[in-house]
N, C-alpha and C positions, 0 to 999 in steps of 0.2 A: 504494500500500500504506500509506503514512504521510501523511495529509492535512496534517500540520504541516510537511512538506517541500515542499509545493506552495504557492507564493505567488501572490497576485493583486494586481497594482498597478492600481488603478482610476484611469483618466485623468480629469482635470477637464474636458477638452474633447476632442471626437473628433479635432480637427485635431492634437492632440499626438502622434498615431500616427506622423507623419512624423519626429519626432525620435528615435523608438525603432527605426524600420525598419532603420537601418544595423547595429544589434546582431544582427539576424537572420542577417546574412552572416558573422558571426564564429564561430569554433569555440570551443565551451564544454566540451569533453571529455564527461563523463558528465552534465553539466548541460544543460538544454534551455530554450529560450525560444520562446514562441508569442504572436502578436499577434491580439487580437480587435478588435471595433469600438470598444469603450470600456475595454478592459483588456489588460494584459500578463500572461501566465502564465509563471511561473518554476519549473522543477523543480530542486530543490537536494538531490540524493540523499545528500550528505554532511552535510547540515544547513545552516541559514541562515548561521550564523556562519562557516563555511568557504567559503561561496559568494561568487563574484565578481559574479554576476548582479545581485543587489539594488543593489549600489553603482553598477554600470554604468547601470542603469535610472534610479536617483536622480540620477546625474550628468547623464544625457541630458535628464531632465524637470525637474530642479530641484524647486521646491516645488509643481509642478503634478501631484502624484501622492500617493495614500495607498495603503499596501500592508498586506495582511493575509494570514495563512496560511489555507489552505482549511478547516481545522478551525474557525477563527473565523467564516469566511463561512457555514459550515453552521449554526453556532449562531445567527447573526444571522437567517438564513433561517427557522429554526424559531420565532423570536420574532415573525415577521411574520404 
């Protein structure tokens, strides 16, 4: 419903998936995490600032990730 609450963390390397996989087994309440081949999808229904998911992904990946909300991703797509 709100694309600003869906984050996409783009992995620098496909092999970085393995560092995020343990987060899939954790319970995140109303938040959700999904793993694609080169991206991690984070649903933050209470907003990004209240979410623990972005920090957990950043901690797992270090500097090997860049994250944008879905609204921004759609704007970038429209420019291509």
